[in-house]
mmJSON file of the N, C-alpha and C atoms, coordinates in Angstrom:
{"data_MODEL":{"atom_site":{
"group_PDB":["ATOM","ATOM","ATOM","ATOM","ATOM","ATOM","ATOM","ATOM","ATOM","ATOM","ATOM","ATOM","ATOM","ATOM","ATOM","ATOM","ATOM","ATOM","ATOM","ATOM","ATOM","ATOM","ATOM","ATOM","ATOM","ATOM","ATOM","ATOM","ATOM","ATOM","ATOM","ATOM","ATOM","ATOM","ATOM","ATOM","ATOM","ATOM","ATOM","ATOM","ATOM","ATOM","ATOM","ATOM","ATOM","ATOM","ATOM","ATOM","ATOM","ATOM","ATOM","ATOM","ATOM","ATOM","ATOM","ATOM","ATOM","ATOM","ATOM","ATOM","ATOM","ATOM","ATOM","ATOM","ATOM","ATOM","ATOM","ATOM","ATOM","ATOM","ATOM","ATOM","ATOM","ATOM","ATOM","ATOM","ATOM","ATOM","ATOM","ATOM","ATOM","ATOM","ATOM","ATOM","ATOM","ATOM","ATOM","ATOM","ATOM","ATOM","ATOM","ATOM","ATOM","ATOM","ATOM","ATOM","ATOM","ATOM","ATOM","ATOM","ATOM","ATOM","ATOM","ATOM","ATOM","ATOM","ATOM","ATOM","ATOM","ATOM","ATOM","ATOM","ATOM","ATOM","ATOM","ATOM","ATOM","ATOM","ATOM","ATOM","ATOM","ATOM","ATOM","ATOM","ATOM","ATOM","ATOM","ATOM","ATOM","ATOM","ATOM","ATOM","ATOM","ATOM","ATOM","ATOM","ATOM","ATOM","ATOM","ATOM","ATOM","ATOM","ATOM","ATOM","ATOM","ATOM","ATOM","ATOM","ATOM","ATOM","ATOM","ATOM","ATOM","ATOM","ATOM","ATOM","ATOM","ATOM","ATOM","ATOM","ATOM","ATOM","ATOM","ATOM","ATOM","ATOM","ATOM","ATOM","ATOM","ATOM","ATOM","ATOM","ATOM","ATOM","ATOM","ATOM","ATOM","ATOM","ATOM","ATOM","ATOM","ATOM","ATOM","ATOM","ATOM","ATOM","ATOM","ATOM","ATOM","ATOM","ATOM","ATOM","ATOM","ATOM","ATOM","ATOM","ATOM","ATOM","ATOM","ATOM","ATOM","ATOM","ATOM","ATOM"],
"id":[1,2,3,4,5,6,7,8,9,10,11,12,13,14,15,16,17,18,19,20,21,22,23,24,25,26,27,28,29,30,31,32,33,34,35,36,37,38,39,40,41,42,43,44,45,46,47,48,49,50,51,52,53,54,55,56,57,58,59,60,61,62,63,64,65,66,67,68,69,70,71,72,73,74,75,76,77,78,79,80,81,82,83,84,85,86,87,88,89,90,91,92,93,94,95,96,97,98,99,100,101,102,103,104,105,106,107,108,109,110,111,112,113,114,115,116,117,118,119,120,121,122,123,124,125,126,127,128,129,130,131,132,133,134,135,136,137,138,139,140,141,142,143,144,145,146,147,148,149,150,151,152,153,154,155,156,157,158,159,160,161,162,163,164,165,166,167,168,169,170,171,172,173,174,175,176,177,178,179,180,181,182,183,184,185,186,187,188,189,190,191,192,193,194,195,196,197,198,199,200,201,202,203,204],
"type_symbol":["N","C","C","N","C","C","N","C","C","N","C","C","N","C","C","N","C","C","N","C","C","N","C","C","N","C","C","N","C","C","N","C","C","N","C","C","N","C","C","N","C","C","N","C","C","N","C","C","N","C","C","N","C","C","N","C","C","N","C","C","N","C","C","N","C","C","N","C","C","N","C","C","N","C","C","N","C","C","N","C","C","N","C","C","N","C","C","N","C","C","N","C","C","N","C","C","N","C","C","N","C","C","N","C","C","N","C","C","N","C","C","N","C","C","N","C","C","N","C","C","N","C","C","N","C","C","N","C","C","N","C","C","N","C","C","N","C","C","N","C","C","N","C","C","N","C","C","N","C","C","N","C","C","N","C","C","N","C","C","N","C","C","N","C","C","N","C","C","N","C","C","N","C","C","N","C","C","N","C","C","N","C","C","N","C","C","N","C","C","N","C","C","N","C","C","N","C","C","N","C","C","N","C","C"],
"label_atom_id":["N","CA","C","N","CA","C","N","CA","C","N","CA","C","N","CA","C","N","CA","C","N","CA","C","N","CA","C","N","CA","C","N","CA","C","N","CA","C","N","CA","C","N","CA","C","N","CA","C","N","CA","C","N","CA","C","N","CA","C","N","CA","C","N","CA","C","N","CA","C","N","CA","C","N","CA","C","N","CA","C","N","CA","C","N","CA","C","N","CA","C","N","CA","C","N","CA","C","N","CA","C","N","CA","C","N","CA","C","N","CA","C","N","CA","C","N","CA","C","N","CA","C","N","CA","C","N","CA","C","N","CA","C","N","CA","C","N","CA","C","N","CA","C","N","CA","C","N","CA","C","N","CA","C","N","CA","C","N","CA","C","N","CA","C","N","CA","C","N","CA","C","N","CA","C","N","CA","C","N","CA","C","N","CA","C","N","CA","C","N","CA","C","N","CA","C","N","CA","C","N","CA","C","N","CA","C","N","CA","C","N","CA","C","N","CA","C","N","CA","C","N","CA","C","N","CA","C","N","CA","C","N","CA","C","N","CA","C"],
"label_alt_id":[null,null,null,null,null,null,null,null,null,null,null,null,null,null,null,null,null,null,null,null,null,null,null,null,null,null,null,null,null,null,null,null,null,null,null,null,null,null,null,null,null,null,null,null,null,null,null,null,null,null,null,null,null,null,null,null,null,null,null,null,null,null,null,null,null,null,null,null,null,null,null,null,null,null,null,null,null,null,null,null,null,null,null,null,null,null,null,null,null,null,null,null,null,null,null,null,null,null,null,null,null,null,null,null,null,null,null,null,null,null,null,null,null,null,null,null,null,null,null,null,null,null,null,null,null,null,null,null,null,null,null,null,null,null,null,null,null,null,null,null,null,null,null,null,null,null,null,null,null,null,null,null,null,null,null,null,null,null,null,null,null,null,null,null,null,null,null,null,null,null,null,null,null,null,null,null,null,null,null,null,null,null,null,null,null,null,null,null,null,null,null,null,null,null,null,null,null,null,null,null,null,null,null,null],
"label_comp_id":["MET","MET","MET","LYS","LYS","LYS","GLN","GLN","GLN","LYS","LYS","LYS","ILE","ILE","ILE","THR","THR","THR","GLY","GLY","GLY","TYR","TYR","TYR","HIS","HIS","HIS","GLN","GLN","GLN","ASP","ASP","ASP","GLU","GLU","GLU","PHE","PHE","PHE","ASN","ASN","ASN","ASP","ASP","ASP","TRP","TRP","TRP","VAL","VAL","VAL","ALA","ALA","ALA","GLU","GLU","GLU","LEU","LEU","LEU","GLY","GLY","GLY","CYS","CYS","CYS","GLY","GLY","GLY","HIS","HIS","HIS","ASN","ASN","ASN","GLN","GLN","GLN","HIS","HIS","HIS","VAL","VAL","VAL","ARG","ARG","ARG","HIS","HIS","HIS","ASP","ASP","ASP","PRO","PRO","PRO","PRO","PRO","PRO","TRP","TRP","TRP","ILE","ILE","ILE","ASP","ASP","ASP","ARG","ARG","ARG","PRO","PRO","PRO","TRP","TRP","TRP","VAL","VAL","VAL","ILE","ILE","ILE","SER","SER","SER","GLU","GLU","GLU","GLN","GLN","GLN","GLY","GLY","GLY","ARG","ARG","ARG","ARG","ARG","ARG","ALA","ALA","ALA","LYS","LYS","LYS","MET","MET","MET","GLY","GLY","GLY","MET","MET","MET","ILE","ILE","ILE","LEU","LEU","LEU","GLU","GLU","GLU","CYS","CYS","CYS","LYS","LYS","LYS","LYS","LYS","LYS","CYS","CYS","CYS","ASP","ASP","ASP","GLU","GLU","GLU","GLY","GLY","GLY","ALA","ALA","ALA","PRO","PRO","PRO","ARG","ARG","ARG","ASP","ASP","ASP","ASN","ASN","ASN","VAL","VAL","VAL"],
"label_asym_id":["A","A","A","A","A","A","A","A","A","A","A","A","A","A","A","A","A","A","A","A","A","A","A","A","A","A","A","A","A","A","A","A","A","A","A","A","A","A","A","A","A","A","A","A","A","A","A","A","A","A","A","A","A","A","A","A","A","A","A","A","A","A","A","A","A","A","A","A","A","A","A","A","A","A","A","A","A","A","A","A","A","A","A","A","A","A","A","A","A","A","A","A","A","A","A","A","A","A","A","A","A","A","A","A","A","A","A","A","A","A","A","A","A","A","A","A","A","A","A","A","A","A","A","A","A","A","A","A","A","A","A","A","A","A","A","A","A","A","A","A","A","A","A","A","A","A","A","A","A","A","A","A","A","A","A","A","A","A","A","A","A","A","A","A","A","A","A","A","A","A","A","A","A","A","A","A","A","A","A","A","A","A","A","A","A","A","A","A","A","A","A","A","A","A","A","A","A","A","A","A","A","A","A","A"],
"label_entity_id":["1","1","1","1","1","1","1","1","1","1","1","1","1","1","1","1","1","1","1","1","1","1","1","1","1","1","1","1","1","1","1","1","1","1","1","1","1","1","1","1","1","1","1","1","1","1","1","1","1","1","1","1","1","1","1","1","1","1","1","1","1","1","1","1","1","1","1","1","1","1","1","1","1","1","1","1","1","1","1","1","1","1","1","1","1","1","1","1","1","1","1","1","1","1","1","1","1","1","1","1","1","1","1","1","1","1","1","1","1","1","1","1","1","1","1","1","1","1","1","1","1","1","1","1","1","1","1","1","1","1","1","1","1","1","1","1","1","1","1","1","1","1","1","1","1","1","1","1","1","1","1","1","1","1","1","1","1","1","1","1","1","1","1","1","1","1","1","1","1","1","1","1","1","1","1","1","1","1","1","1","1","1","1","1","1","1","1","1","1","1","1","1","1","1","1","1","1","1","1","1","1","1","1","1"],
"label_seq_id":[1,1,1,2,2,2,3,3,3,4,4,4,5,5,5,6,6,6,7,7,7,8,8,8,9,9,9,10,10,10,11,11,11,12,12,12,13,13,13,14,14,14,15,15,15,16,16,16,17,17,17,18,18,18,19,19,19,20,20,20,21,21,21,22,22,22,23,23,23,24,24,24,25,25,25,26,26,26,27,27,27,28,28,28,29,29,29,30,30,30,31,31,31,32,32,32,33,33,33,34,34,34,35,35,35,36,36,36,37,37,37,38,38,38,39,39,39,40,40,40,41,41,41,42,42,42,43,43,43,44,44,44,45,45,45,46,46,46,47,47,47,48,48,48,49,49,49,50,50,50,51,51,51,52,52,52,53,53,53,54,54,54,55,55,55,56,56,56,57,57,57,58,58,58,59,59,59,60,60,60,61,61,61,62,62,62,63,63,63,64,64,64,65,65,65,66,66,66,67,67,67,68,68,68],
"pdbx_PDB_ins_code":[null,null,null,null,null,null,null,null,null,null,null,null,null,null,null,null,null,null,null,null,null,null,null,null,null,null,null,null,null,null,null,null,null,null,null,null,null,null,null,null,null,null,null,null,null,null,null,null,null,null,null,null,null,null,null,null,null,null,null,null,null,null,null,null,null,null,null,null,null,null,null,null,null,null,null,null,null,null,null,null,null,null,null,null,null,null,null,null,null,null,null,null,null,null,null,null,null,null,null,null,null,null,null,null,null,null,null,null,null,null,null,null,null,null,null,null,null,null,null,null,null,null,null,null,null,null,null,null,null,null,null,null,null,null,null,null,null,null,null,null,null,null,null,null,null,null,null,null,null,null,null,null,null,null,null,null,null,null,null,null,null,null,null,null,null,null,null,null,null,null,null,null,null,null,null,null,null,null,null,null,null,null,null,null,null,null,null,null,null,null,null,null,null,null,null,null,null,null,null,null,null,null,null,null],
"Cartn_x":[10.184,9.918,9.118,9.341,8.484,7.006,6.208,4.966,4.242,3.094,2.555,1.35,0.788,-0.372,-1.231,-2.463,-3.835,-5.129,-4.546,-5.838,-5.776,-6.207,-6.805,-7.929,-7.801,-8.985,-7.771,-9.419,-8.87,-9.241,-8.004,-8.308,-9.242,-8.812,-10.387,-10.358,-8.786,-8.076,-8.314,-8.756,-8.791,-7.346,-6.251,-4.932,-5.178,-4.607,-4.564,-3.412,-4.363,-3.708,-3.608,-2.545,-2.364,-2.582,-3.28,-3.422,-2.411,-2.393,-0.847,-1.328,-0.504,-0.263,-0.778,0.104,0.408,-0.296,-1.688,-2.889,-2.194,-1.351,-0.906,-1.245,-1.194,-1.998,-0.613,-0.382,0.577,0.329,0.009,0.014,0.922,-0.087,0.846,0.4,1.543,1.147,1.525,1.255,2.249,2.388,3.534,3.544,5.566,4.979,6.27,7.402,7.532,9.075,9.643,9.401,10.058,9.331,7.971,7.556,6.94,7.194,7.171,6.032,4.921,4.346,2.629,3.094,1.595,0.814,1.256,0.013,-0.744,-0.49,-1.473,-2.369,-2.396,-3.73,-5.092,-4.528,-5.703,-6.281,-7.22,-7.821,-6.887,-6.544,-5.602,-4.241,-3.622,-2.951,-2.506,-3.427,-3.816,-3.139,-4.726,-4.654,-3.657,-2.869,-1.742,-0.416,-0.56,0.761,-0.201,-0.713,-1.517,-0.845,-0.609,0.803,2.105,2.64,3.81,3.953,5.662,6.225,6.783,5.784,6.301,7.261,8.335,8.656,7.893,7.498,6.122,6.739,7.467,8.048,7.765,5.793,5.173,5.529,5.479,6.348,7.1,8.46,9.861,10.025,8.41,8.284,7.634,6.762,6.418,4.629,4.18,2.759,1.838,0.634,-0.37,-1.222,-1.927,-2.195,-3.059,-4.004,-4.627,-5.999,-6.86,-8.548,-8.504,-9.264,-9.451,-10.414],
"Cartn_y":[8.57,8.839,7.462,7.425,6.23,6.561,5.949,5.93,4.317,4.687,3.149,3.094,1.669,1.169,1.834,2.56,2.423,1.772,1.29,0.287,0.154,-0.491,-1.252,-0.964,-0.126,-0.707,-1.076,-1.372,-2.206,-1.271,-1.435,0.218,-0.059,0.014,-0.057,-1.571,-2.33,-3.233,-4.584,-4.016,-4.821,-5.349,-4.85,-4.467,-3.844,-4.313,-4.084,-2.76,-1.969,-0.25,-0.026,0.128,0.2,2.157,1.626,3.746,3.938,5.065,5.381,6.273,6.463,7.524,8.995,8.632,10.018,10.791,10.09,10.644,10.079,9.446,8.3,7.645,7.084,5.865,5.044,3.256,2.319,1.579,1.258,-0.461,-1.49,-2.474,-3.629,-4.552,-5.393,-6.119,-7.279,-8.769,-9.73,-10.22,-10.555,-10.437,-10.841,-12.012,-13.101,-12.959,-12.908,-13.54,-11.484,-10.678,-9.377,-8.99,-8.69,-8.409,-9.441,-9.396,-10.938,-10.32,-10.221,-10.189,-11.492,-12.124,-13.467,-12.65,-12.021,-11.652,-10.924,-9.757,-8.89,-9.944,-11.196,-11.664,-11.93,-12.699,-12.76,-11.794,-11.257,-10.455,-10.87,-11.872,-12.254,-11.85,-11.821,-11.809,-9.868,-8.949,-7.402,-7.215,-7.788,-7.279,-7.423,-8.544,-8.609,-7.621,-6.995,-6.21,-4.565,-4.413,-2.863,-2.667,-1.043,-0.702,-0.902,-1.481,-1.798,-1.015,-0.557,1.356,0.271,1.351,1.286,3.011,2.641,3.78,4.429,5.772,7.183,7.476,6.883,8.258,9.367,9.503,10.67,11.409,11.2,12.235,12.859,11.876,12.538,13.549,13.382,13.951,15.829,15.505,16.502,17.003,15.444,15.656,15.386,15.957,16.514,14.767,14.842,13.767,13.287,11.997,10.93,11.05,10.826,10.883,9.215,9.085,7.073,7.196],
"Cartn_z":[2.56,3.992,4.131,5.544,5.871,6.412,6.069,6.263,6.752,7.706,8.423,6.963,6.837,5.906,7.228,7.082,7.713,7.228,5.56,5.457,3.881,3.188,2.083,1.275,0.035,-1.26,-2.612,-3.655,-4.361,-5.83,-6.966,-8.287,-8.889,-10.025,-11.068,-11.607,-11.551,-12.471,-10.707,-10.287,-8.709,-7.949,-8.161,-8.02,-6.034,-5.131,-3.386,-3.695,-3.531,-2.119,-1.701,-0.41,1.023,0.651,1.759,1.997,3.564,2.93,4.303,5.116,6.201,7.859,6.568,5.593,5.292,4.556,4.062,2.843,1.974,1.23,-0.276,0.147,-1.255,-1.503,-2.701,-2.112,-2.947,-3.435,-3.855,-4.511,-4.02,-3.837,-3.051,-3.69,-4.942,-5.413,-5.612,-5.742,-5.38,-7.166,-7.722,-8.934,-9.345,-8.591,-8.286,-10.257,-10.142,-9.265,-9.045,-9.61,-9.505,-8.38,-7.568,-6.138,-5.201,-4.253,-3.816,-2.612,-2.414,-0.972,-1.391,-0.447,-0.575,0.027,1.428,2.106,1.644,0.275,0.134,-0.77,-0.867,-1.731,-0.512,0.715,1.693,2.758,2.902,3.651,5.01,5.505,6.913,6.85,5.127,4.992,5.208,4.696,4.664,6.511,6.741,7.724,9.418,8.653,9.683,9.23,8.128,7.691,8.208,8.883,9.308,10.38,9.789,10.032,9.446,9.279,8.459,8.081,8.23,7.578,6.062,5.018,3.503,3.322,2.441,1.77,1.358,1.177,0.313,0.148,-1.703,-2.564,-2.904,-2.847,-3.469,-1.87,-0.559,0.448,0.703,-0.135,-0.676,-1.7,-2.624,-3.982,-3.263,-2.467,-1.828,-2.471,-2.96,-3.696,-2.556,-3.446,-2.597,-1.611,-1.176,-0.606,-1.814,-1.876,-2.883,-2.664,-3.458,-3.309,-3.096,-1.786,-2.094,-2.76],
"occupancy":[1.0,1.0,1.0,1.0,1.0,1.0,1.0,1.0,1.0,1.0,1.0,1.0,1.0,1.0,1.0,1.0,1.0,1.0,1.0,1.0,1.0,1.0,1.0,1.0,1.0,1.0,1.0,1.0,1.0,1.0,1.0,1.0,1.0,1.0,1.0,1.0,1.0,1.0,1.0,1.0,1.0,1.0,1.0,1.0,1.0,1.0,1.0,1.0,1.0,1.0,1.0,1.0,1.0,1.0,1.0,1.0,1.0,1.0,1.0,1.0,1.0,1.0,1.0,1.0,1.0,1.0,1.0,1.0,1.0,1.0,1.0,1.0,1.0,1.0,1.0,1.0,1.0,1.0,1.0,1.0,1.0,1.0,1.0,1.0,1.0,1.0,1.0,1.0,1.0,1.0,1.0,1.0,1.0,1.0,1.0,1.0,1.0,1.0,1.0,1.0,1.0,1.0,1.0,1.0,1.0,1.0,1.0,1.0,1.0,1.0,1.0,1.0,1.0,1.0,1.0,1.0,1.0,1.0,1.0,1.0,1.0,1.0,1.0,1.0,1.0,1.0,1.0,1.0,1.0,1.0,1.0,1.0,1.0,1.0,1.0,1.0,1.0,1.0,1.0,1.0,1.0,1.0,1.0,1.0,1.0,1.0,1.0,1.0,1.0,1.0,1.0,1.0,1.0,1.0,1.0,1.0,1.0,1.0,1.0,1.0,1.0,1.0,1.0,1.0,1.0,1.0,1.0,1.0,1.0,1.0,1.0,1.0,1.0,1.0,1.0,1.0,1.0,1.0,1.0,1.0,1.0,1.0,1.0,1.0,1.0,1.0,1.0,1.0,1.0,1.0,1.0,1.0,1.0,1.0,1.0,1.0,1.0,1.0,1.0,1.0,1.0,1.0,1.0,1.0],
"B_iso_or_equiv":[0.0,0.0,0.0,0.0,0.0,0.0,0.0,0.0,0.0,0.0,0.0,0.0,0.0,0.0,0.0,0.0,0.0,0.0,0.0,0.0,0.0,0.0,0.0,0.0,0.0,0.0,0.0,0.0,0.0,0.0,0.0,0.0,0.0,0.0,0.0,0.0,0.0,0.0,0.0,0.0,0.0,0.0,0.0,0.0,0.0,0.0,0.0,0.0,0.0,0.0,0.0,0.0,0.0,0.0,0.0,0.0,0.0,0.0,0.0,0.0,0.0,0.0,0.0,0.0,0.0,0.0,0.0,0.0,0.0,0.0,0.0,0.0,0.0,0.0,0.0,0.0,0.0,0.0,0.0,0.0,0.0,0.0,0.0,0.0,0.0,0.0,0.0,0.0,0.0,0.0,0.0,0.0,0.0,0.0,0.0,0.0,0.0,0.0,0.0,0.0,0.0,0.0,0.0,0.0,0.0,0.0,0.0,0.0,0.0,0.0,0.0,0.0,0.0,0.0,0.0,0.0,0.0,0.0,0.0,0.0,0.0,0.0,0.0,0.0,0.0,0.0,0.0,0.0,0.0,0.0,0.0,0.0,0.0,0.0,0.0,0.0,0.0,0.0,0.0,0.0,0.0,0.0,0.0,0.0,0.0,0.0,0.0,0.0,0.0,0.0,0.0,0.0,0.0,0.0,0.0,0.0,0.0,0.0,0.0,0.0,0.0,0.0,0.0,0.0,0.0,0.0,0.0,0.0,0.0,0.0,0.0,0.0,0.0,0.0,0.0,0.0,0.0,0.0,0.0,0.0,0.0,0.0,0.0,0.0,0.0,0.0,0.0,0.0,0.0,0.0,0.0,0.0,0.0,0.0,0.0,0.0,0.0,0.0,0.0,0.0,0.0,0.0,0.0,0.0],
"pdbx_formal_charge":[null,null,null,null,null,null,null,null,null,null,null,null,null,null,null,null,null,null,null,null,null,null,null,null,null,null,null,null,null,null,null,null,null,null,null,null,null,null,null,null,null,null,null,null,null,null,null,null,null,null,null,null,null,null,null,null,null,null,null,null,null,null,null,null,null,null,null,null,null,null,null,null,null,null,null,null,null,null,null,null,null,null,null,null,null,null,null,null,null,null,null,null,null,null,null,null,null,null,null,null,null,null,null,null,null,null,null,null,null,null,null,null,null,null,null,null,null,null,null,null,null,null,null,null,null,null,null,null,null,null,null,null,null,null,null,null,null,null,null,null,null,null,null,null,null,null,null,null,null,null,null,null,null,null,null,null,null,null,null,null,null,null,null,null,null,null,null,null,null,null,null,null,null,null,null,null,null,null,null,null,null,null,null,null,null,null,null,null,null,null,null,null,null,null,null,null,null,null,null,null,null,null,null,null],
"auth_seq_id":[1,1,1,2,2,2,3,3,3,4,4,4,5,5,5,6,6,6,7,7,7,8,8,8,9,9,9,10,10,10,11,11,11,12,12,12,13,13,13,14,14,14,15,15,15,16,16,16,17,17,17,18,18,18,19,19,19,20,20,20,21,21,21,22,22,22,23,23,23,24,24,24,25,25,25,26,26,26,27,27,27,28,28,28,29,29,29,30,30,30,31,31,31,32,32,32,33,33,33,34,34,34,35,35,35,36,36,36,37,37,37,38,38,38,39,39,39,40,40,40,41,41,41,42,42,42,43,43,43,44,44,44,45,45,45,46,46,46,47,47,47,48,48,48,49,49,49,50,50,50,51,51,51,52,52,52,53,53,53,54,54,54,55,55,55,56,56,56,57,57,57,58,58,58,59,59,59,60,60,60,61,61,61,62,62,62,63,63,63,64,64,64,65,65,65,66,66,66,67,67,67,68,68,68],
"auth_comp_id":["MET","MET","MET","LYS","LYS","LYS","GLN","GLN","GLN","LYS","LYS","LYS","ILE","ILE","ILE","THR","THR","THR","GLY","GLY","GLY","TYR","TYR","TYR","HIS","HIS","HIS","GLN","GLN","GLN","ASP","ASP","ASP","GLU","GLU","GLU","PHE","PHE","PHE","ASN","ASN","ASN","ASP","ASP","ASP","TRP","TRP","TRP","VAL","VAL","VAL","ALA","ALA","ALA","GLU","GLU","GLU","LEU","LEU","LEU","GLY","GLY","GLY","CYS","CYS","CYS","GLY","GLY","GLY","HIS","HIS","HIS","ASN","ASN","ASN","GLN","GLN","GLN","HIS","HIS","HIS","VAL","VAL","VAL","ARG","ARG","ARG","HIS","HIS","HIS","ASP","ASP","ASP","PRO","PRO","PRO","PRO","PRO","PRO","TRP","TRP","TRP","ILE","ILE","ILE","ASP","ASP","ASP","ARG","ARG","ARG","PRO","PRO","PRO","TRP","TRP","TRP","VAL","VAL","VAL","ILE","ILE","ILE","SER","SER","SER","GLU","GLU","GLU","GLN","GLN","GLN","GLY","GLY","GLY","ARG","ARG","ARG","ARG","ARG","ARG","ALA","ALA","ALA","LYS","LYS","LYS","MET","MET","MET","GLY","GLY","GLY","MET","MET","MET","ILE","ILE","ILE","LEU","LEU","LEU","GLU","GLU","GLU","CYS","CYS","CYS","LYS","LYS","LYS","LYS","LYS","LYS","CYS","CYS","CYS","ASP","ASP","ASP","GLU","GLU","GLU","GLY","GLY","GLY","ALA","ALA","ALA","PRO","PRO","PRO","ARG","ARG","ARG","ASP","ASP","ASP","ASN","ASN","ASN","VAL","VAL","VAL"],
"auth_asym_id":["A","A","A","A","A","A","A","A","A","A","A","A","A","A","A","A","A","A","A","A","A","A","A","A","A","A","A","A","A","A","A","A","A","A","A","A","A","A","A","A","A","A","A","A","A","A","A","A","A","A","A","A","A","A","A","A","A","A","A","A","A","A","A","A","A","A","A","A","A","A","A","A","A","A","A","A","A","A","A","A","A","A","A","A","A","A","A","A","A","A","A","A","A","A","A","A","A","A","A","A","A","A","A","A","A","A","A","A","A","A","A","A","A","A","A","A","A","A","A","A","A","A","A","A","A","A","A","A","A","A","A","A","A","A","A","A","A","A","A","A","A","A","A","A","A","A","A","A","A","A","A","A","A","A","A","A","A","A","A","A","A","A","A","A","A","A","A","A","A","A","A","A","A","A","A","A","A","A","A","A","A","A","A","A","A","A","A","A","A","A","A","A","A","A","A","A","A","A","A","A","A","A","A","A"],
"auth_atom_id":["N","CA","C","N","CA","C","N","CA","C","N","CA","C","N","CA","C","N","CA","C","N","CA","C","N","CA","C","N","CA","C","N","CA","C","N","CA","C","N","CA","C","N","CA","C","N","CA","C","N","CA","C","N","CA","C","N","CA","C","N","CA","C","N","CA","C","N","CA","C","N","CA","C","N","CA","C","N","CA","C","N","CA","C","N","CA","C","N","CA","C","N","CA","C","N","CA","C","N","CA","C","N","CA","C","N","CA","C","N","CA","C","N","CA","C","N","CA","C","N","CA","C","N","CA","C","N","CA","C","N","CA","C","N","CA","C","N","CA","C","N","CA","C","N","CA","C","N","CA","C","N","CA","C","N","CA","C","N","CA","C","N","CA","C","N","CA","C","N","CA","C","N","CA","C","N","CA","C","N","CA","C","N","CA","C","N","CA","C","N","CA","C","N","CA","C","N","CA","C","N","CA","C","N","CA","C","N","CA","C","N","CA","C","N","CA","C","N","CA","C","N","CA","C","N","CA","C","N","CA","C","N","CA","C","N","CA","C"],
"pdbx_PDB_model_num":[1,1,1,1,1,1,1,1,1,1,1,1,1,1,1,1,1,1,1,1,1,1,1,1,1,1,1,1,1,1,1,1,1,1,1,1,1,1,1,1,1,1,1,1,1,1,1,1,1,1,1,1,1,1,1,1,1,1,1,1,1,1,1,1,1,1,1,1,1,1,1,1,1,1,1,1,1,1,1,1,1,1,1,1,1,1,1,1,1,1,1,1,1,1,1,1,1,1,1,1,1,1,1,1,1,1,1,1,1,1,1,1,1,1,1,1,1,1,1,1,1,1,1,1,1,1,1,1,1,1,1,1,1,1,1,1,1,1,1,1,1,1,1,1,1,1,1,1,1,1,1,1,1,1,1,1,1,1,1,1,1,1,1,1,1,1,1,1,1,1,1,1,1,1,1,1,1,1,1,1,1,1,1,1,1,1,1,1,1,1,1,1,1,1,1,1,1,1,1,1,1,1,1,1]
}}}
């Protein structure tokens, strides 16, 4: 299910996690060549992607909301 990014936080390993409008969290790593998300590295890049739509697999699975 498609959900908007509403915020970000870092996990215990300092990886960036997108907070989605549905209450789920999803990692948004920049790990080339497998995952190309250079925007996640800077605050300006993350801010520019606020509201971006991501596919939420947790919604598709009917998972409960995550705790931030």
